[in-house]
PyMOL commands that place a pseudoatom at each C-alpha (Angstrom):
pseudoatom trace, name=CA, resn=UNK, resi=1, chain=A, elem=C, hetatm=0, pos=[0.000, 0.000, 0.000]
pseudoatom trace, name=CA, resn=UNK, resi=2, chain=A, elem=C, hetatm=0, pos=[2.785, 2.459, 0.799]
pseudoatom trace, name=CA, resn=UNK, resi=3, chain=A, elem=C, hetatm=0, pos=[4.503, 1.689, -2.520]
pseudoatom trace, name=CA, resn=UNK, resi=4, chain=A, elem=C, hetatm=0, pos=[1.785, 3.623, -4.366]
pseudoatom trace, name=CA, resn=UNK, resi=5, chain=A, elem=C, hetatm=0, pos=[2.910, 6.963, -2.932]
pseudoatom trace, name=CA, resn=UNK, resi=6, chain=A, elem=C, hetatm=0, pos=[5.661, 9.100, -4.384]
pseudoatom trace, name=CA, resn=UNK, resi=7, chain=A, elem=C, hetatm=0, pos=[8.093, 10.255, -1.717]
pseudoatom trace, name=CA, resn=UNK, resi=8, chain=A, elem=C, hetatm=0, pos=[8.488, 14.000, -1.993]
pseudoatom trace, name=CA, resn=UNK, resi=9, chain=A, elem=C, hetatm=0, pos=[9.865, 15.429, 1.265]
pseudoatom trace, name=CA, resn=UNK, resi=10, chain=A, elem=C, hetatm=0, pos=[8.101, 18.774, 0.956]
pseudoatom trace, name=CA, resn=UNK, resi=11, chain=A, elem=C, hetatm=0, pos=[4.645, 17.265, 0.370]
pseudoatom trace, name=CA, resn=UNK, resi=12, chain=A, elem=C, hetatm=0, pos=[1.989, 16.106, 2.817]
pseudoatom trace, name=CA, resn=UNK, resi=13, chain=A, elem=C, hetatm=0, pos=[2.123, 12.658, 1.189]
pseudoatom trace, name=CA, resn=UNK, resi=14, chain=A, elem=C, hetatm=0, pos=[5.574, 12.111, 2.678]
pseudoatom trace, name=CA, resn=UNK, resi=15, chain=A, elem=C, hetatm=0, pos=[4.286, 13.148, 6.103]
pseudoatom trace, name=CA, resn=UNK, resi=16, chain=A, elem=C, hetatm=0, pos=[1.333, 10.746, 5.836]
pseudoatom trace, name=CA, resn=UNK, resi=17, chain=A, elem=C, hetatm=0, pos=[3.645, 7.846, 5.020]
pseudoatom trace, name=CA, resn=UNK, resi=18, chain=A, elem=C, hetatm=0, pos=[5.870, 8.619, 7.993]
pseudoatom trace, name=CA, resn=UNK, resi=19, chain=A, elem=C, hetatm=0, pos=[2.860, 8.699, 10.322]
pseudoatom trace, name=CA, resn=UNK, resi=20, chain=A, elem=C, hetatm=0, pos=[1.718, 5.332, 8.947]
pseudoatom trace, name=CA, resn=UNK, resi=21, chain=A, elem=C, hetatm=0, pos=[5.123, 3.789, 9.555]
pseudoatom trace, name=CA, resn=UNK, resi=22, chain=A, elem=C, hetatm=0, pos=[5.412, 5.108, 13.091]
pseudoatom trace, name=CA, resn=UNK, resi=23, chain=A, elem=C, hetatm=0, pos=[1.958, 3.743, 13.985]
pseudoatom trace, name=CA, resn=UNK, resi=24, chain=A, elem=C, hetatm=0, pos=[3.002, 0.292, 12.798]
pseudoatom trace, name=CA, resn=UNK, resi=25, chain=A, elem=C, hetatm=0, pos=[6.128, 0.460, 14.909]
pseudoatom trace, name=CA, resn=UNK, resi=26, chain=A, elem=C, hetatm=0, pos=[4.037, 1.297, 17.979]
pseudoatom trace, name=CA, resn=UNK, resi=27, chain=A, elem=C, hetatm=0, pos=[1.613, -1.632, 17.722]
pseudoatom trace, name=CA, resn=UNK, resi=28, chain=A, elem=C, hetatm=0, pos=[-0.365, -2.641, 20.771]
pseudoatom trace, name=CA, resn=UNK, resi=29, chain=A, elem=C, hetatm=0, pos=[0.218, -5.848, 22.681]
pseudoatom trace, name=CA, resn=UNK, resi=30, chain=A, elem=C, hetatm=0, pos=[-2.225, -7.519, 25.044]
pseudoatom trace, name=CA, resn=UNK, resi=31, chain=A, elem=C, hetatm=0, pos=[-1.030, -8.795, 28.402]
pseudoatom trace, name=CA, resn=UNK, resi=32, chain=A, elem=C, hetatm=0, pos=[-3.139, -10.991, 30.682]
pseudoatom trace, name=CA, resn=UNK, resi=33, chain=A, elem=C, hetatm=0, pos=[-2.525, -11.984, 34.286]
pseudoatom trace, name=CA, resn=UNK, resi=34, chain=A, elem=C, hetatm=0, pos=[-4.116, -15.419, 34.137]
pseudoatom trace, name=CA, resn=UNK, resi=35, chain=A, elem=C, hetatm=0, pos=[-3.964, -15.724, 37.938]
pseudoatom trace, name=CA, resn=UNK, resi=36, chain=A, elem=C, hetatm=0, pos=[-6.412, -12.793, 38.157]
pseudoatom trace, name=CA, resn=UNK, resi=37, chain=A, elem=C, hetatm=0, pos=[-8.691, -13.822, 35.261]
pseudoatom trace, name=CA, resn=UNK, resi=38, chain=A, elem=C, hetatm=0, pos=[-11.918, -15.476, 36.445]
pseudoatom trace, name=CA, resn=UNK, resi=39, chain=A, elem=C, hetatm=0, pos=[-13.481, -16.051, 33.013]
pseudoatom trace, name=CA, resn=UNK, resi=40, chain=A, elem=C, hetatm=0, pos=[-16.257, -13.449, 33.289]
pseudoatom trace, name=CA, resn=UNK, resi=41, chain=A, elem=C, hetatm=0, pos=[-16.028, -12.994, 29.472]
pseudoatom trace, name=CA, resn=UNK, resi=42, chain=A, elem=C, hetatm=0, pos=[-16.584, -9.215, 29.496]
pseudoatom trace, name=CA, resn=UNK, resi=43, chain=A, elem=C, hetatm=0, pos=[-13.558, -8.934, 27.224]
pseudoatom trace, name=CA, resn=UNK, resi=44, chain=A, elem=C, hetatm=0, pos=[-15.076, -11.372, 24.763]
pseudoatom trace, name=CA, resn=UNK, resi=45, chain=A, elem=C, hetatm=0, pos=[-18.231, -9.270, 24.704]
pseudoatom trace, name=CA, resn=UNK, resi=46, chain=A, elem=C, hetatm=0, pos=[-16.236, -6.164, 23.800]
pseudoatom trace, name=CA, resn=UNK, resi=47, chain=A, elem=C, hetatm=0, pos=[-13.770, -7.694, 21.322]
pseudoatom trace, name=CA, resn=UNK, resi=48, chain=A, elem=C, hetatm=0, pos=[-14.694, -11.255, 20.257]
pseudoatom trace, name=CA, resn=UNK, resi=49, chain=A, elem=C, hetatm=0, pos=[-12.108, -11.135, 17.466]
pseudoatom trace, name=CA, resn=UNK, resi=50, chain=A, elem=C, hetatm=0, pos=[-9.391, -10.860, 20.111]
pseudoatom trace, name=CA, resn=UNK, resi=51, chain=A, elem=C, hetatm=0, pos=[-10.666, -12.682, 23.218]
pseudoatom trace, name=CA, resn=UNK, resi=52, chain=A, elem=C, hetatm=0, pos=[-12.415, -16.009, 23.660]
pseudoatom trace, name=CA, resn=UNK, resi=53, chain=A, elem=C, hetatm=0, pos=[-13.516, -17.653, 26.902]
pseudoatom trace, name=CA, resn=UNK, resi=54, chain=A, elem=C, hetatm=0, pos=[-14.052, -21.388, 26.504]
pseudoatom trace, name=CA, resn=UNK, resi=55, chain=A, elem=C, hetatm=0, pos=[-16.706, -23.594, 28.139]
pseudoatom trace, name=CA, resn=UNK, resi=56, chain=A, elem=C, hetatm=0, pos=[-14.451, -24.157, 31.153]
pseudoatom trace, name=CA, resn=UNK, resi=57, chain=A, elem=C, hetatm=0, pos=[-13.983, -20.416, 31.729]
pseudoatom trace, name=CA, resn=UNK, resi=58, chain=A, elem=C, hetatm=0, pos=[-10.426, -20.208, 30.417]
pseudoatom trace, name=CA, resn=UNK, resi=59, chain=A, elem=C, hetatm=0, pos=[-9.446, -17.112, 28.460]
pseudoatom trace, name=CA, resn=UNK, resi=60, chain=A, elem=C, hetatm=0, pos=[-7.756, -17.546, 25.096]
pseudoatom trace, name=CA, resn=UNK, resi=61, chain=A, elem=C, hetatm=0, pos=[-6.081, -14.626, 23.352]
pseudoatom trace, name=CA, resn=UNK, resi=62, chain=A, elem=C, hetatm=0, pos=[-6.860, -14.949, 19.647]
pseudoatom trace, name=CA, resn=UNK, resi=63, chain=A, elem=C, hetatm=0, pos=[-4.699, -11.974, 18.626]
pseudoatom trace, name=CA, resn=UNK, resi=64, chain=A, elem=C, hetatm=0, pos=[-1.877, -11.004, 20.981]
pseudoatom trace, name=CA, resn=UNK, resi=65, chain=A, elem=C, hetatm=0, pos=[-1.034, -8.015, 18.769]
pseudoatom trace, name=CA, resn=UNK, resi=66, chain=A, elem=C, hetatm=0, pos=[-4.345, -6.933, 17.228]
pseudoatom trace, name=CA, resn=UNK, resi=67, chain=A, elem=C, hetatm=0, pos=[-4.645, -4.438, 14.392]
pseudoatom trace, name=CA, resn=UNK, resi=68, chain=A, elem=C, hetatm=0, pos=[-4.815, -0.752, 15.226]
pseudoatom trace, name=CA, resn=UNK, resi=69, chain=A, elem=C, hetatm=0, pos=[-8.415, -0.725, 13.945]
pseudoatom trace, name=CA, resn=UNK, resi=70, chain=A, elem=C, hetatm=0, pos=[-9.390, -2.800, 16.999]
pseudoatom trace, name=CA, resn=UNK, resi=71, chain=A, elem=C, hetatm=0, pos=[-7.768, -0.468, 19.543]
pseudoatom trace, name=CA, resn=UNK, resi=72, chain=A, elem=C, hetatm=0, pos=[-11.006, 1.118, 20.784]
pseudoatom trace, name=CA, resn=UNK, resi=73, chain=A, elem=C, hetatm=0, pos=[-12.664, -2.257, 21.334]
pseudoatom trace, name=CA, resn=UNK, resi=74, chain=A, elem=C, hetatm=0, pos=[-9.593, -3.707, 23.058]
pseudoatom trace, name=CA, resn=UNK, resi=75, chain=A, elem=C, hetatm=0, pos=[-9.402, -0.648, 25.335]
pseudoatom trace, name=CA, resn=UNK, resi=76, chain=A, elem=C, hetatm=0, pos=[-13.051, -1.234, 26.279]
pseudoatom trace, name=CA, resn=UNK, resi=77, chain=A, elem=C, hetatm=0, pos=[-12.240, -4.871, 27.058]
pseudoatom trace, name=CA, resn=UNK, resi=78, chain=A, elem=C, hetatm=0, pos=[-9.424, -3.732, 29.345]
pseudoatom trace, name=CA, resn=UNK, resi=79, chain=A, elem=C, hetatm=0, pos=[-11.687, -1.155, 31.006]
pseudoatom trace, name=CA, resn=UNK, resi=80, chain=A, elem=C, hetatm=0, pos=[-14.547, -3.620, 31.580]
pseudoatom trace, name=CA, resn=UNK, resi=81, chain=A, elem=C, hetatm=0, pos=[-12.447, -6.472, 32.988]
pseudoatom trace, name=CA, resn=UNK, resi=82, chain=A, elem=C, hetatm=0, pos=[-13.796, -6.775, 36.548]
pseudoatom trace, name=CA, resn=UNK, resi=83, chain=A, elem=C, hetatm=0, pos=[-10.588, -8.273, 37.933]
pseudoatom trace, name=CA, resn=UNK, resi=84, chain=A, elem=C, hetatm=0, pos=[-8.127, -6.003, 36.067]
pseudoatom trace, name=CA, resn=UNK, resi=85, chain=A, elem=C, hetatm=0, pos=[-6.443, -9.033, 34.533]
pseudoatom trace, name=CA, resn=UNK, resi=86, chain=A, elem=C, hetatm=0, pos=[-6.002, -7.468, 31.089]
pseudoatom trace, name=CA, resn=UNK, resi=87, chain=A, elem=C, hetatm=0, pos=[-3.578, -4.688, 30.229]
pseudoatom trace, name=CA, resn=UNK, resi=88, chain=A, elem=C, hetatm=0, pos=[-2.421, -3.094, 27.016]
pseudoatom trace, name=CA, resn=UNK, resi=89, chain=A, elem=C, hetatm=0, pos=[1.074, -2.046, 25.946]
pseudoatom trace, name=CA, resn=UNK, resi=90, chain=A, elem=C, hetatm=0, pos=[1.565, 0.405, 23.120]
for i in range(1, 90): cmd.bond("trace and resi %d" % i, "trace and resi %d" % (i + 1))
show_as sticks, trace
zoom trace
């Protein structure tokens, strides 16, 4: 996708490409304290593409480094975790 742009340092196109690259470098990473997790599944309700709680109540992380487009939903999952087991880096 970035190959379609012409790099001209004085243009806004160059600036846009640099912003895109820096966002990729600062990707988010999900961390879970499995000792705190009780399988309430609030996270799965907020971001089912990222979190899954199985029939036994065990949390599975489907995407440890989800796409930036999912940031808002992942942040809601972190916020709504009743035990504070989920955190986000980046």
